[in-house]
LOTOR-317162 format. One line per 5 residues: for each residue x, y, z negated of C-alpha. Coordinates in nm, 2 decimals, decimal comma, padded with zeros to 4 digits. Layout:
<lolos>
X Y Z | ...
</lolos>
This chain:
<lolos>
01,29 04,98 03,25 | 00,99 05,15 03,08 | 01,09 05,51 03,15 | 01,42 05,69 03,14 | 01,51 05,74 02,86
01,31 05,44 02,72 | 01,06 05,50 02,44 | 01,19 05,47 02,08 | 01,02 05,14 02,03 | 01,17 04,98 02,34
01,39 04,67 02,28 | 01,61 04,47 02,52 | 01,60 04,09 02,50 | 01,76 03,84 02,73 | 01,51 03,67 02,96
01,44 03,31 03,01 | 01,57 03,18 03,35 | 01,33 02,92 03,48 | 01,40 02,65 03,74 | 01,17 02,56 04,03
00,94 02,37 03,79 | 00,90 02,67 03,56 | 01,12 02,51 03,29 | 01,41 02,69 03,11 | 01,76 02,55 03,10
01,92 02,43 02,78 | 02,27 02,57 02,76 | 02,36 02,34 02,47 | 02,32 01,97 02,44 | 01,98 01,87 02,30
02,11 01,59 02,08 | 02,21 01,61 01,71 | 02,57 01,57 01,82 | 02,77 01,85 01,64 | 02,80 02,06 01,95
02,84 02,34 01,70 | 03,19 02,20 01,64 | 03,27 02,01 01,97 | 03,10 02,25 02,22 | 02,86 02,18 02,49
03,11 02,20 02,78 | 03,43 02,00 02,82 | 03,63 02,31 02,93 | 03,53 02,49 02,62 | 03,64 02,20 02,40
03,99 02,20 02,56 | 04,06 02,54 02,42 | 03,94 02,45 02,07 | 04,17 02,14 02,03 | 04,51 02,16 01,88
04,81 02,07 02,10 | 05,18 01,99 02,06 | 05,46 01,92 02,32 | 05,56 01,57 02,38 | 05,92 01,46 02,44
05,89 01,58 02,80 | 05,77 01,93 02,71 | 05,41 01,86 02,82 | 05,11 01,96 02,60 | 04,93 01,67 02,43
04,64 01,67 02,19 | 04,72 01,61 01,83 | 04,37 01,49 01,75 | 04,29 01,79 01,54 | 04,09 02,10 01,61
04,29 02,42 01,63 | 04,33 02,60 01,30 | 04,41 02,95 01,20 | 04,73 03,06 01,03 | 04,56 03,01 00,70
04,43 02,66 00,78 | 04,06 02,75 00,85 | 03,87 02,81 01,17 | 04,08 02,94 01,46 | 04,03 03,30 01,56
04,01 03,45 01,91 | 04,37 03,56 01,86 | 04,47 03,20 01,78 | 04,29 03,06 02,08 | 04,46 03,31 02,32
04,80 03,24 02,16 | 04,78 02,86 02,19 | 04,64 02,89 02,55 | 04,94 03,09 02,64 | 05,22 02,92 02,44
05,10 02,56 02,47 | 04,87 02,54 02,78 | 05,03 02,79 03,01 | 04,70 02,98 03,05 | 04,68 03,36 03,01
04,34 03,44 02,86 | 04,21 03,80 02,87 | 03,95 03,94 02,62 | 03,69 03,94 02,90 | 03,72 03,56 02,91
03,55 03,55 02,57 | 03,22 03,61 02,74 | 03,25 03,32 02,99 | 03,48 03,02 02,95 | 03,71 02,95 03,25
03,65 02,62 03,42 | 03,93 02,36 03,38 | 03,97 02,02 03,55 | 03,87 01,78 03,27 | 03,71 01,45 03,21
03,37 01,43 03,05 | 03,52 01,39 02,70 | 03,70 01,72 02,67 | 04,04 01,60 02,79 | 04,21 01,82 03,04
04,34 01,65 03,36 | 04,71 01,75 03,37 | 04,89 01,88 03,67 | 05,06 01,57 03,81 | 05,40 01,75 03,83
05,41 01,98 03,52 | 05,16 01,81 03,29 | 04,98 02,14 03,21 | 04,60 02,20 03,24 | 04,46 02,31 03,57
04,22 02,60 03,64 | 03,95 02,54 03,89 | 03,94 02,83 04,14 | 03,73 02,93 04,44 | 03,99 03,11 04,65
04,32 02,96 04,52 | 04,54 02,74 04,73 | 04,53 02,47 04,61 | 04,20 02,51 04,43 | 04,35 02,36 04,11
04,62 02,59 03,97 | 04,83 02,55 03,66 | 05,10 02,75 03,49 | 05,35 02,71 03,21 | 05,43 02,91 02,90
05,70 03,09 03,09 | 05,49 03,15 03,40 | 05,12 03,13 03,28 | 04,83 03,11 03,52 | 04,58 03,40 03,51
04,25 03,28 03,38 | 04,07 03,55 03,58 | 04,12 03,33 03,89 | 03,90 03,05 03,75 | 03,54 02,96 03,83
03,32 03,02 03,52 | 03,14 02,76 03,31 | 02,85 02,99 03,21 | 02,93 02,92 02,84 | 03,08 03,19 02,62
03,35 03,15 02,35 | 03,13 03,39 02,15 | 02,77 03,50 02,20 | 02,76 03,71 01,87 | 03,03 03,97 01,85
03,05 04,28 01,63 | 02,92 04,57 01,84 | 03,25 04,77 01,83 | 03,45 04,46 01,93 | 03,25 04,34 02,23
03,46 04,37 02,55 | 03,17 04,47 02,78 | 03,23 04,53 03,15 | 03,39 04,87 03,20 | 03,55 04,90 02,85
03,92 04,88 02,78 | 04,09 04,79 02,45 | 04,15 05,08 02,23 | 04,51 05,21 02,19 | 04,55 05,16 01,81
04,68 04,86 01,63 | 04,43 04,82 01,35 | 04,06 04,77 01,30 | 03,86 05,09 01,32 | 03,66 05,21 01,03
03,41 05,37 01,26 | 03,31 05,32 01,63 | 03,60 05,30 01,87 | 03,67 05,59 02,11 | 03,43 05,62 02,41
03,50 05,37 02,68 | 03,69 05,13 02,45 | 03,64 04,83 02,23 | 03,82 04,73 01,91 | 04,04 04,45 02,03
04,19 04,40 01,69 | 03,85 04,33 01,54 | 03,77 04,10 01,84 | 04,09 03,90 01,76 | 03,96 03,84 01,41
03,64 03,67 01,52 | 03,62 03,29 01,46 | 03,59 03,05 01,76 | 03,36 02,76 01,71 | 03,18 02,51 01,94
02,87 02,73 01,92 | 02,90 03,09 02,03 | 02,71 03,21 01,73 | 02,97 03,12 01,47 | 03,01 03,48 01,36
02,64 03,57 01,35 | 02,65 03,57 00,97 | 02,91 03,47 00,71 | 02,69 03,19 00,56 | 02,68 03,03 00,91
03,06 03,07 00,93 | 03,09 02,88 00,60 | 02,90 02,58 00,74 | 03,12 02,58 01,06 | 03,42 02,58 00,83
03,30 02,27 00,65 | 03,26 02,05 00,96 | 03,57 02,19 01,12 | 03,77 02,09 00,81 | 03,60 01,75 00,79
03,72 01,67 01,14 | 04,08 01,75 01,06 | 04,07 01,56 00,74 | 03,93 01,26 00,92 | 04,23 01,27 01,15
04,47 01,26 00,85 | 04,26 00,98 00,68 | 04,26 00,77 01,00 | 04,63 00,80 01,04 | 04,69 00,71 00,68
04,46 00,41 00,71 | 04,63 00,29 01,02 | 04,97 00,31 00,86 | 04,85 00,14 00,54 | 04,75 -00,16 00,74
05,11 -00,26 00,79 | 05,00 -00,43 01,12 | 05,27 -00,33 01,38 | 05,05 -00,42 01,68 | 04,75 -00,23 01,54
04,97 00,07 01,47 | 05,12 00,06 01,81 | 04,77 00,06 01,97 | 04,72 00,41 01,82 | 05,05 00,54 01,96
05,17 00,67 02,30 | 05,46 00,50 02,47 | 05,71 00,74 02,31 | 05,59 00,64 01,96 | 05,40 00,95 01,88
05,03 00,94 01,79 | 04,77 00,91 02,06 | 04,59 01,24 01,99 | 04,31 01,17 02,23 | 04,21 00,85 02,05
04,25 01,02 01,71 | 04,03 01,31 01,82 | 03,75 01,08 01,94 | 03,77 00,86 01,63 | 03,75 01,17 01,40
03,47 01,31 01,61 | 03,28 00,98 01,58 | 03,30 00,99 01,20 | 03,21 01,36 01,18 | 02,92 01,34 01,42
02,77 01,03 01,24 | 02,79 01,21 00,91 | 02,62 01,51 01,06 | 02,34 01,31 01,21 | 02,28 01,13 00,88
02,27 01,46 00,68 | 02,04 01,63 00,94 | 01,78 01,36 00,93 | 01,80 01,23 00,58 | 01,86 01,56 00,39
01,74 01,85 00,60 | 01,47 01,73 00,85 | 01,28 01,51 00,60 | 01,31 01,78 00,34 | 01,10 02,00 00,58
00,88 01,72 00,71 | 00,89 01,39 00,52 | 00,66 01,22 00,76 | 00,93 01,18 01,03 | 00,91 00,82 01,12
01,19 00,58 01,01 | 01,42 00,46 01,28 | 01,41 00,09 01,34 | 01,77 -00,01 01,38 | 01,91 -00,16 01,59
01,62 -00,17 01,84 | 01,47 00,18 01,78 | 01,63 00,35 02,08 | 01,38 00,41 02,36 | 01,52 00,50 02,70
01,19 00,63 02,82 | 01,19 00,92 02,57 | 01,30 01,26 02,69 | 01,48 01,41 02,38 | 01,52 01,76 02,54
01,42 02,05 02,32 | 01,06 02,16 02,39 | 00,98 02,53 02,42 | 00,74 02,52 02,12 | 01,03 02,40 01,90
01,30 02,63 02,04 | 01,10 02,95 02,07 | 00,86 02,92 01,78 | 00,89 02,64 01,52 | 01,26 02,63 01,47
01,26 03,01 01,41 | 01,09 02,93 01,08 | 01,42 03,01 00,90 | 01,39 03,37 00,98 | 01,11 03,40 00,72
01,33 03,24 00,45 | 01,60 03,51 00,47 | 01,65 03,73 00,17 | 01,81 04,07 00,15 | 02,14 03,94 00,02
02,39 03,66 00,08 | 02,50 03,58 -00,28 | 02,87 03,50 -00,34 | 03,03 03,39 -00,67 | 03,40 03,34 -00,72
03,52 03,04 -00,94 | 03,48 03,26 -01,25 | 03,13 03,35 -01,14 | 03,21 03,71 -01,07 | 02,95 03,82 -00,81
03,06 03,96 -00,48 | 02,73 03,96 -00,29 | 02,68 04,10 00,06 | 02,37 04,26 00,18 | 02,22 04,07 00,48
02,31 04,36 00,70 | 02,67 04,34 00,58 | 02,67 03,96 00,64 | 02,59 04,01 01,01 | 02,88 04,00 01,26
03,14 04,04 01,00 | 03,42 03,79 01,04 | 03,66 04,01 00,84 | 03,42 04,01 00,55 | 03,39 03,63 00,54
03,73 03,60 00,37 | 03,74 03,96 00,22 | 03,99 04,06 00,49 | 04,23 03,78 00,42 | 04,22 03,80 00,04
04,05 03,45 00,02 | 04,16 03,12 00,17 | 03,90 02,96 00,40 | 03,81 02,71 00,13 | 03,76 02,99 -00,12
03,56 03,21 00,12 | 03,32 02,93 00,20 | 03,31 02,82 -00,16 | 03,21 03,17 -00,28 | 02,92 03,16 -00,04
02,81 02,81 -00,13 | 02,85 02,87 -00,50 | 02,62 03,18 -00,47 | 02,36 03,05 -00,22 | 02,30 02,72 -00,40
02,19 02,93 -00,69 | 01,99 03,16 -00,48 | 01,62 03,10 -00,40 | 01,52 03,17 -00,04 | 01,19 03,33 00,06
00,90 03,11 00,13 | 00,82 02,99 00,48 | 00,53 03,22 00,56 | 00,43 03,52 00,78 | 00,64 03,77 00,59
01,00 03,86 00,70 | 01,25 04,06 00,49 | 01,32 04,42 00,59 | 01,69 04,37 00,69 | 01,58 04,18 01,00
01,27 04,38 01,06 | 01,45 04,72 01,08 | 01,82 04,66 01,13 | 01,88 04,33 01,29 | 02,25 04,28 01,35
02,30 04,64 01,26 | 02,07 04,76 01,53 | 01,72 04,92 01,51 | 01,56 04,59 01,61 | 01,28 04,38 01,47
01,35 04,01 01,47 | 00,98 03,92 01,41 | 00,88 04,13 01,72 | 01,16 03,97 01,92 | 01,05 03,62 01,82
00,70 03,70 01,94 | 00,83 03,85 02,26 | 01,06 03,55 02,32 | 00,76 03,31 02,29 | 00,56 03,51 02,54
00,85 03,54 02,78 | 00,92 03,17 02,77 | 00,55 03,08 02,83 | 00,50 02,92 02,49 | 00,12 02,87 02,43
-00,06 03,06 02,16 | -00,14 02,90 01,83 | -00,48 02,78 01,93 | -00,38 02,68 02,28 | -00,11 02,46 02,13
-00,34 02,31 01,87 | -00,60 02,23 02,14 | -00,33 02,05 02,34 | -00,19 01,87 02,04 | -00,54 01,75 01,94
-00,60 01,61 02,29 | -00,27 01,43 02,26 | -00,33 01,28 01,92 | -00,70 01,30 01,82 | -00,57 01,42 01,48
-00,84 01,63 01,32 | -00,58 01,84 01,14 | -00,47 01,98 01,48 | -00,81 02,09 01,60 | -00,82 02,44 01,74
-00,95 02,70 01,50 | -01,31 02,79 01,59 | -01,34 03,13 01,42 | -01,17 03,39 01,19 | -01,34 03,22 00,90
-01,21 02,88 01,00 | -00,86 03,02 01,04 | -00,87 03,20 00,70 | -00,94 02,87 00,52 | -00,61 02,73 00,65
-00,38 03,03 00,57 | -00,12 03,03 00,29 | -00,23 03,38 00,20 | -00,60 03,43 00,29 | -00,56 03,81 00,26
-00,34 03,79 00,57 | -00,65 03,73 00,77 | -00,70 04,11 00,76 | -00,36 04,17 00,92 | -00,43 03,90 01,19
-00,77 04,06 01,27 | -00,61 04,41 01,28 | -00,34 04,28 01,52 | -00,53 04,04 01,74 | -00,90 04,11 01,68
-01,12 04,19 01,99 | -01,41 04,37 01,81 | -01,49 04,69 01,99 | -01,43 04,89 01,67 | -01,06 04,78 01,68
-01,03 04,85 02,05 | -01,16 05,21 02,05 | -00,92 05,46 02,20 | -00,91 05,66 01,88 | -00,79 05,36 01,68
-00,42 05,30 01,75 | -00,22 05,33 01,43 | -00,16 05,02 01,21 | -00,33 05,18 00,91 | -00,64 05,26 01,11
-00,67 04,91 01,24 | -00,62 04,76 00,90 | -00,89 04,99 00,75 | -01,14 04,87 01,01 | -01,03 04,50 00,96
-01,10 04,54 00,59 | -01,44 04,67 00,66 | -01,52 04,39 00,90 | -01,42 04,13 00,65 | -01,57 04,28 00,33
-01,84 04,51 00,47 | -01,88 04,87 00,39 | -01,72 05,17 00,57 | -01,37 05,26 00,68 | -01,27 05,62 00,70
-00,97 05,70 00,92 | -00,81 05,99 01,10 | -00,70 05,95 01,46 | -00,38 06,09 01,62 | -00,56 06,42 01,69
-00,64 06,48 01,33 | -01,01 06,40 01,37 | -01,17 06,20 01,09 | -01,39 05,90 01,18 | -01,62 05,67 00,98
-01,68 05,31 01,08 | -01,98 05,14 00,91 | -01,93 04,77 00,94 | -02,28 04,70 00,82 | -02,45 04,91 01,08
-02,70 04,75 01,32 | -02,52 04,62 01,63 | -02,18 04,58 01,47 | -02,24 04,21 01,40 | -01,94 04,17 01,18
-02,05 03,83 01,05 | -02,10 03,70 01,40 | -01,75 03,83 01,48 | -01,60 03,65 01,18 | -01,79 03,32 01,24
-01,78 03,32 01,62 | -02,16 03,32 01,66 | -02,41 03,54 01,84 | -02,25 03,76 02,10 | -01,91 03,65 01,97
-01,98 03,28 02,03 | -01,71 03,06 02,18 | -01,70 02,97 02,54 | -01,83 02,64 02,66 | -01,48 02,49 02,64
-01,44 02,61 02,28 | -01,21 02,90 02,34 | -01,27 03,19 02,10 | -01,35 03,54 02,23 | -01,27 03,72 01,90
-00,89 03,72 01,93 | -00,82 03,40 01,73 | -00,70 03,24 02,06 | -00,45 03,53 02,11 | -00,25 03,47 01,79
00,11 03,39 01,88 | 00,24 03,05 01,79 | 00,54 03,17 01,58 | 00,36 03,41 01,35 | 00,04 03,20 01,33
00,22 02,87 01,26 | 00,42 03,04 00,98 | 00,10 03,16 00,81 | -00,06 02,82 00,79 | -00,10 02,66 00,46
00,15 02,38 00,37 | 00,03 02,03 00,43 | -00,05 01,83 00,11 | 00,17 01,55 -00,02 | 00,51 01,69 00,06
00,68 01,89 00,33 | 00,73 02,27 00,37 | 00,53 02,33 00,70 | 00,18 02,38 00,81 | -00,01 02,14 01,03
00,10 02,29 01,37 | 00,47 02,35 01,29 | 00,48 02,01 01,11 | 00,35 01,83 01,42 | 00,60 02,00 01,65
00,89 01,96 01,41 | 00,81 01,59 01,35 | 00,76 01,51 01,72 | 01,08 01,68 01,82 | 01,29 01,52 01,55
01,15 01,17 01,63 | 01,23 01,23 02,00 | 01,59 01,33 01,91 | 01,62 01,03 01,69 | 01,45 00,76 01,91
01,58 00,90 02,24 | 01,94 00,91 02,14 | 02,14 00,60 02,24 | 02,41 00,72 02,01 | 02,19 00,77 01,71
02,39 00,67 01,40 | 02,16 00,40 01,26 | 02,19 00,20 01,59 | 02,55 00,29 01,66 | 02,67 00,19 01,32
02,44 -00,12 01,27 | 02,64 -00,40 01,11 | 02,94 -00,19 01,02 | 03,06 -00,11 00,67 | 03,08 00,25 00,78
02,70 00,26 00,78 | 02,69 00,15 00,41 | 02,94 00,42 00,32 | 02,75 00,67 00,53 | 02,43 00,62 00,33
02,63 00,70 00,01 | 02,74 01,03 00,15 | 02,57 01,36 00,11 | 02,61 01,72 00,23 | 02,70 01,83 -00,12
02,99 01,59 -00,12 | 03,10 01,70 00,22 | 03,09 02,07 00,11 | 03,28 02,00 -00,21 | 03,56 01,83 -00,01
03,62 02,14 00,20 | 03,56 02,43 -00,05 | 03,67 02,51 -00,40 | 03,32 02,44 -00,53 | 03,25 02,18 -00,79
02,93 02,01 -00,91 | 02,67 02,10 -00,65 | 02,31 01,96 -00,66 | 02,29 01,63 -00,47 | 01,99 01,78 -00,30
02,18 02,08 -00,17 | 01,88 02,22 00,01 | 01,70 02,28 -00,32 | 01,80 02,52 -00,60 | 01,83 02,34 -00,94
01,68 02,49 -01,25 | 02,02 02,49 -01,42 | 02,37 02,38 -01,36 | 02,52 02,28 -01,70 | 02,87 02,18 -01,78
03,03 01,98 -02,07 | 03,30 02,25 -02,05 | 03,10 02,57 -02,10 | 03,38 02,78 -01,97 | 03,30 02,64 -01,63
02,93 02,71 -01,67 | 02,73 03,00 -01,54 | 02,36 03,05 -01,64 | 02,34 03,43 -01,65 | 02,23 03,41 -02,02
02,40 03,59 -02,30 | 02,77 03,61 -02,22 | 02,69 03,45 -01,88 | 02,75 03,09 -01,98 | 02,51 03,04 -02,27
02,27 02,75 -02,27 | 01,91 02,80 -02,19 | 01,67 02,75 -02,48 | 01,32 02,83 -02,35 | 01,11 02,52 -02,35
01,30 02,35 -02,63 | 01,18 02,29 -02,99 | 01,35 02,29 -03,32 | 01,33 01,91 -03,32 | 01,43 01,87 -02,96
01,63 02,16 -02,82 | 01,64 02,21 -02,44 | 02,02 02,15 -02,43 | 02,19 01,92 -02,69 | 02,57 01,92 -02,71
02,63 01,72 -03,03 | 02,57 01,34 -03,02 | 02,33 01,26 -03,31 | 02,47 00,91 -03,32 | 02,82 01,03 -03,42
02,92 01,19 -03,75 | 03,17 01,44 -03,60 | 03,10 01,75 -03,39 | 03,12 01,64 -03,03 | 03,28 01,83 -02,74
03,21 01,57 -02,47 | 02,83 01,53 -02,50 | 02,56 01,70 -02,29 | 02,19 01,62 -02,29 | 01,91 01,81 -02,11
01,56 01,74 -02,23 | 01,35 01,96 -02,01 | 01,15 01,89 -01,70 | 01,35 02,10 -01,45 | 01,57 01,95 -01,18
01,93 02,01 -01,31 | 02,29 01,94 -01,24 | 02,51 01,82 -01,53 | 02,89 01,83 -01,49 | 03,15 01,64 -01,68
03,52 01,68 -01,73 | 03,82 01,46 -01,65 | 03,79 01,30 -02,00 | 03,53 01,07 -02,16 | 03,19 01,24 -02,14
02,83 01,14 -02,21 | 02,57 01,30 -01,99 | 02,20 01,25 -02,04 | 01,94 01,39 -01,80 | 01,57 01,40 -01,83
01,27 01,35 -01,60 | 01,37 01,57 -01,31 | 01,55 01,49 -00,99 | 01,89 01,55 -01,16 | 02,25 01,53 -01,04
02,53 01,41 -01,28 | 02,89 01,46 -01,19 | 03,16 01,27 -01,39 | 03,45 01,50 -01,36 | 03,53 01,87 -01,33
03,79 01,89 -01,05 | 03,66 01,79 -00,71 | 03,91 01,95 -00,46 | 04,04 01,68 -00,22 | 03,85 01,39 -00,38
03,66 01,11 -00,21 | 03,31 01,11 -00,35 | 03,19 00,79 -00,52 | 02,85 00,66 -00,42 | 02,54 00,84 -00,55
02,29 00,62 -00,73 | 01,92 00,70 -00,71 | 01,69 00,52 -00,95 | 01,35 00,55 -01,13 | 01,47 00,39 -01,45
01,75 00,45 -01,70 | 02,10 00,46 -01,55 | 02,45 00,42 -01,70 | 02,72 00,54 -01,47 | 03,08 00,49 -01,56
03,37 00,64 -01,37 | 03,74 00,69 -01,40 | 03,88 01,04 -01,43 | 04,02 01,08 -01,08 | 03,69 00,96 -00,91
03,37 01,16 -00,97 | 03,03 00,99 -00,96 | 02,71 01,16 -00,87 | 02,39 01,01 -01,00 | 02,05 01,14 -00,90
01,73 01,02 -01,07 | 01,36 01,08 -01,11 | 01,35 00,96 -01,47 | 01,58 00,97 -01,78 | 01,94 00,91 -01,69
02,24 00,85 -01,91 | 02,59 00,87 -01,76 | 02,90 00,79 -01,96 | 03,23 00,89 -01,79 | 03,54 00,71 -01,89
03,91 00,74 -01,83 | 03,95 00,37 -01,77 | 03,66 00,23 -01,57 | 03,60 00,32 -01,21 | 03,25 00,20 -01,12
02,89 00,31 -01,11 | 02,63 00,06 -01,21 | 02,26 00,05 -01,27
</lolos>
């Protein structure tokens, strides 16, 4: 500890635990396998499944994930209740920090007590070492060995059952902090339990967890319906237990298979290649390479994949179905499970829908070296700086600096785009914002003017850095109130040598800079790099790490969906799926952009009462960019004599979403990457295939089945109440 009490700028972060080879240990599985839903430990998964009693009074899996009373994600209270009433295990609030170890197989199925059929805790001192209970006489989970995995890693501060604290004595959620020595157990009970302990970190993340949790459970229902519809008695019997009930274990694995495969497809096709389009294609079915180690590398975990922190904005936008805003500040969105559904006022589908409806219309901040104030000054409601923590995390984990990494990457690839920067001038030419070179010099520069004992405040260092870059003088006042003048053009300062790594500031024989360029941390330096040309959202360093890691996860996974599904009809159906369709299946949202990771210019509806543009009364059509002869939005078909109410044409160049109704509509898009939906209601539907084309498209769909068409040139979609097909 740095003093007692510690200084005001002291922060506590968990440390990396290294093995004998100096490597850290991944607590979660490295693969793109939906561990966020299915956990990274079999014992953890046992508690997240739903159970029922068989004819003999023994708990058996239903195939579904445990739901809350309202049908959404289960809460900590739900998990404890099921563990007690169905599994015969008494969980205590302290167990939330470390899951008790159960006797299981590797697939998350508990090994039942041979006499009672109930799960068995693994103990160190018990006799026998495997102990089980019943709902009437539950076994105490405190006896169990621990897995090292938590039910929750992110908990509201007042609700965290830290050692030495006891539950408060009231029966409701406290408005302020709980009494000294206590935690708010009612608030803890309201936290959602997911496969990843960070499910409550912010409400937007909770919404994503809800979508995949709901997808699994819908898959179970769909699989059962498909089996019964076959009419094949032998086939149906193969999915049943001897007593004629459903084989929940088989249903669970089948639903997991479908959900994981969808997740992999969406991650690689929609998300990963959105960030880095140059990720190599997978050559199914022979693309799997057993020699590849897909484990997450330190540069990815502790630097590159923290790029999203720079994209955060100050708010999490929320809109109800009538487009009434109910935004949350980013600070309010942290560790707020009660706020996710407005304290129970919203169903899970409505709560997630409000977030999706708002955030798909919200533009995030750019991926760059700037981070919004909410996580710079009040991270998770604490006086912490996420940017500083990210830098500290990289150093603690032994992640190389920006230049050290680039030097290594260049040696690996010979790619000139990954050469180490040779000077401040060289670095500046590759920054998104060249003016940021001043901040980098102030923070990392080794010029003696920056290292003088009387230069210690940020403003002083920046003033000197400005003078070093542009010449002239810098006047600053030190902490003692004494005024100083620094002349950057004076003899002996050698500012140009400092900027160009020449003269007394020349690089070492191995090319390492001595001016501070080699000290720039990978996270902040990589964020600041200019975006690579021809697509993608990352600079050269981050782009290389991201691409390499994702290719390893793709090619080193023997269960990668393209090889696992090769030759199956499911693969064809998978390619027609999208994250937008998945989200609409499990929320009350309609008509999302097919590219859900981009914000469309406009979302326009045939039925303007379902439209929100923020113009005029809120649902007026945009007009800027149109002309008298060709308005931006046309709602009357010029080919018909009467005034139309089922016609919508967009003539501009933006990427837009056009939404139809359940009737016969004509939708005409323009030159953007546009999305056309052929009906208004989407709750509970199975999305029809999306069609992507570079030429004119006519899409025809029946009223109960929506069709999404995305295009890069003019598109015409006619929706009909009789036909049910999409054609090009």
